[in-house]
C-alpha positions in Angstrom: 47.8 -22.7 -5.0 44.5 -24.4 -5.1 42.2 -22.6 -7.6 38.6 -23.4 -8.5 37.4 -22.2 -11.9 33.8 -21.8 -13.1 32.8 -21.6 -16.8 33.8 -25.2 -17.8 36.1 -25.1 -20.9 34.7 -21.9 -22.4 36.5 -19.2 -24.4 38.1 -17.8 -21.2 38.1 -20.7 -18.7 39.9 -23.1 -20.9 43.0 -20.9 -21.7 43.0 -19.8 -18.1 43.0 -23.4 -16.8 45.8 -24.3 -19.2 48.0 -21.4 -18.0 47.3 -22.0 -14.3 48.1 -25.8 -14.7 51.3 -24.9 -16.6 52.3 -22.7 -13.7 52.0 -25.6 -11.3 48.7 -24.7 -9.6 46.1 -27.4 -8.5 43.1 -26.4 -10.6 39.5 -27.6 -10.2 37.2 -26.8 -13.1 33.4 -26.7 -12.6 31.2 -28.0 -15.4 27.6 -28.9 -15.7 28.3 -31.5 -18.4 29.6 -34.9 -17.3 31.1 -35.5 -20.8 33.5 -32.6 -20.1 35.2 -34.5 -17.4 37.7 -36.3 -19.6 38.6 -33.0 -21.4 39.1 -31.2 -18.1 41.3 -34.0 -16.8 43.3 -34.0 -20.1 44.4 -30.5 -19.3 45.8 -31.7 -16.0 42.9 -30.2 -13.9 40.3 -31.8 -11.6 36.7 -31.9 -12.8 33.8 -31.0 -10.5 30.5 -31.8 -12.2 27.5 -29.8 -11.0 25.5 -26.6 -11.6 25.7 -22.9 -10.7 22.1 -23.3 -9.5 23.2 -25.6 -6.6 24.8 -23.4 -3.9 25.7 -26.5 -1.8 27.6 -28.1 -4.7 29.4 -24.8 -5.3 30.4 -24.5 -1.6 31.9 -28.0 -1.7 33.7 -27.3 -4.9 35.1 -24.0 -3.5 36.1 -25.6 -0.1 39.8 -25.5 0.4 40.5 -23.2 -2.6 42.9 -20.3 -2.2 41.2 -18.5 -5.0 37.9 -19.0 -6.9 37.2 -17.6 -10.3 33.6 -16.8 -10.9 31.7 -16.2 -14.1 28.0 -16.4 -14.9 26.6 -18.2 -17.9 23.4 -20.0 -18.9 24.7 -22.2 -21.6 24.4 -22.1 -25.4 21.0 -21.5 -26.7 19.4 -20.4 -23.4 19.4 -16.7 -24.4 17.0 -17.6 -27.3 14.5 -19.2 -24.9 11.6 -16.8 -24.9 10.4 -18.0 -21.5 13.5 -17.2 -19.5 14.2 -14.1 -17.5 17.8 -13.9 -18.3 18.8 -11.1 -16.0 16.9 -12.6 -13.1 18.4 -16.0 -13.7 21.9 -14.8 -13.8 21.4 -12.5 -10.9 20.3 -15.6 -8.9 23.6 -17.3 -9.9 25.4 -14.4 -8.2 23.4 -15.0 -5.0 24.4 -18.7 -5.2 28.0 -17.7 -5.5 27.8 -15.4 -2.5 26.2 -18.2 -0.4 28.8 -20.7 -1.5 31.7 -18.4 -0.7 30.4 -17.7 2.8 29.8 -21.5 3.4 33.2 -22.5 2.0 35.3 -19.9 3.8 37.1 -18.7 0.6 38.8 -15.4 1.1 40.1 -14.5 -2.4 37.8 -14.2 -5.4 38.3 -13.1 -9.0 35.0 -12.3 -10.7 34.4 -11.9 -14.4 32.2 -8.9 -14.7 31.9 -6.5 -17.7 32.0 -3.0 -19.1 28.8 -1.3 -17.9 28.8 -2.9 -14.5 29.4 0.5 -12.9 25.8 1.5 -13.3 22.2 0.2 -13.2 21.0 2.6 -15.9 21.3 2.5 -19.7 23.4 -0.7 -19.9 20.7 -3.0 -21.2 21.7 -6.7 -21.0 24.8 -5.8 -19.0 22.6 -5.0 -16.0 23.1 -8.5 -14.5 26.8 -7.7 -14.2 25.9 -4.7 -12.1 23.6 -6.8 -10.0 26.1 -9.5 -9.4 28.8 -7.0 -8.4 26.5 -5.5 -5.9 25.7 -9.0 -4.4 29.4 -9.9 -4.1 30.1 -6.5 -2.5 27.9 -7.7 0.3 30.4 -10.4 1.2 32.2 -10.0 4.6 35.1 -7.5 4.5 37.7 -10.2 5.0 36.8 -11.6 1.5 38.8 -9.8 -1.2 37.3 -9.6 -4.6 38.9 -8.5 -7.9 36.3 -7.4 -10.4 37.5 -8.0 -14.0 35.6 -5.8 -16.4 36.4 -6.8 -20.0 34.9 -4.8 -22.9 33.2 -6.2 -26.0 34.5 -9.6 -27.0 35.9 -10.1 -30.4 33.9 -13.3 -30.8 30.7 -11.3 -30.4 31.4 -10.1 -33.9 30.4 -13.6 -35.2 26.8 -12.4 -34.8 27.5 -10.1 -37.7 27.8 -13.0 -40.1 24.1 -13.6 -40.9 23.5 -10.1 -42.1 26.8 -9.9 -44.0 25.7 -13.1 -45.8 22.1 -11.9 -46.3 22.5 -8.2 -47.0 26.2 -7.7 -47.6 26.6 -5.3 -44.6 27.0 -5.2 -40.9 23.7 -3.9 -39.3 23.3 -2.4 -35.8 21.7 0.5 -34.0 25.0 2.2 -33.5 28.1 2.8 -35.6 30.3 5.5 -37.1 33.8 6.7 -36.5 33.9 7.0 -32.7 36.4 4.5 -31.3 35.3 1.8 -28.8 37.3 -0.9 -27.0 37.3 -4.6 -27.9 39.0 -7.5 -26.3 40.3 -11.0 -27.0 39.2 -13.8 -24.6 42.8 -15.0 -24.6 43.9 -11.6 -23.3 41.2 -11.8 -20.6 42.5 -15.2 -19.5 46.1 -13.8 -19.4 45.1 -10.8 -17.3 43.1 -13.0 -14.8 46.0 -15.3 -14.4 48.2 -12.3 -13.8 45.8 -10.9 -11.1 45.7 -14.3 -9.4 49.5 -13.9 -8.9 49.2 -10.5 -7.2 48.2 -9.7 -3.6 44.5 -9.5 -2.8 43.3 -6.6 -0.8 39.7 -5.4 -0.4 37.6 -4.8 -3.5 39.4 -3.8 -6.7 38.4 -3.2 -10.4 40.4 -3.8 -13.5 39.2 -3.2 -17.1 40.6 -5.3 -19.9 40.8 -4.3 -23.5 42.9 -5.3 -26.5 42.3 -2.6 -29.1 40.2 0.5 -29.6 38.5 0.7 -33.0 35.5 2.5 -34.6 32.7 0.4 -36.1 33.8 1.6 -39.5 37.3 0.4 -38.9 35.9 -2.9 -37.7 33.9 -3.3 -40.9 37.0 -2.6 -43.0 39.2 -5.2 -41.1 36.5 -7.9 -41.1 35.7 -7.2 -44.8 39.4 -7.6 -45.8 39.5 -10.9 -43.9 36.6 -12.4 -45.8 37.4 -11.0 -49.2 34.9 -8.1 -49.0 37.1 -5.0 -48.7 34.1 -2.7 -49.3 32.1 -4.1 -46.4 30.1 -1.3 -44.7 28.6 -0.9 -41.2 24.9 0.2 -41.6 23.2 2.1 -38.7 19.5 1.5 -38.3 16.9 2.9 -35.8 16.5 1.3 -32.4 12.9 0.1 -33.2 14.0 -1.4 -36.5 16.8 -3.3 -34.7 14.4 -4.5 -32.0 11.7 -5.7 -34.5 14.4 -7.6 -36.5 15.5 -9.4 -33.4 12.0 -10.3 -32.3 11.2 -11.4 -35.8 14.1 -13.8 -35.6 12.6 -15.4 -32.5 14.9 -13.8 -29.9 13.9 -13.7 -26.3 12.1 -10.3 -25.9 14.0 -9.3 -22.8 17.3 -10.1 -24.5 16.4 -8.2 -27.6 15.4 -5.1 -25.7 18.5 -5.4 -23.6 20.8 -5.7 -26.6 19.2 -2.7 -28.3 19.5 -0.6 -25.1 23.1 -1.7 -24.6 24.0 -0.7 -28.1 22.2 2.7 -27.7 24.5 3.2 -24.7 27.5 2.8 -27.0 26.4 5.8 -29.0 28.3 8.9 -27.8 30.3 6.7 -25.4 28.0 6.7 -22.4 28.7 3.0 -21.8 32.4 3.7 -21.6 32.4 6.6 -19.1 33.8 4.6 -16.3 36.2 2.7 -18.6 37.6 6.0 -19.7 38.3 7.1 -16.2 40.6 4.1 -15.7 44.0 4.3 -17.4 45.0 0.9 -18.8 47.5 -0.7 -21.1 45.9 -2.4 -24.0 46.6 -6.1 -24.2 48.4 -7.7 -27.1 45.9 -9.5 -29.3 44.7 -7.2 -32.1 41.6 -7.6 -34.2 43.5 -8.4 -37.4 44.9 -11.5 -35.6 41.5 -12.7 -34.5 40.0 -12.3 -37.9 41.4 -15.6 -38.9 38.8 -17.2 -36.7 36.1 -14.9 -38.0 37.0 -15.8 -41.6 37.0 -19.5 -40.8 33.5 -19.4 -39.3 32.2 -17.1 -42.1 33.4 -19.6 -44.7 31.9 -22.6 -42.9 28.3 -21.1 -42.8 
């Protein structure tokens, strides 16, 4: 099959590209960075250099594809830009994707969405996933879309490192002993490749998770990996969390969105729809991923 991949060579798109190429598919990878072309071609894929903001470029890159894989991103560092409307910008990328799909005639789409995309309330920064799902649901009925909804990524835990270094604890506005799901990007890539090999029919949803752990269990596992077996997870009030993020120079909209998203994790409200879907957990457990966490921790 001919498959077009967005997301350049990121945490999910790179292993996804590698697997699809190994299976004999003709893969085109979209990247905004010309310097990525040689790396994409080294994987055996075709590079298409352009941006998610250019619907005509996207339509050309999608043209002739049997399947397109869509994800929204703004690039490293953009979430810290205090002048960007992150949710608005990413929602516009969703509109660009819809326009490009309609122009190109693609009939099979796999979209990387997220936990929290089932609602427009109480999901904070995840609101753009809800927005984009709604936009893609406006596509003609003969376009089949598989919405992939992974849970919290393991690599998001790298954001804990500064406070572990500075205060000796993990700090957030949620925590405790209630289990919540986490996922490895490698498992996301594997599930997406699996779904691409199955029939497409209408609009479907699949959640992806690797392991369910409480914040206190996460702290214990991460602490053991970095030689701090007594590492604790400290819960602070929403306002304190917000002021800390703003004080660090974070985009105000992003800071508010992250605080609201974490508040939705308290009591499991964010996971209501996830809990309605029975799923088999994927294979990569947190203890395996902590090798990467420990490596980054020891480099900083």
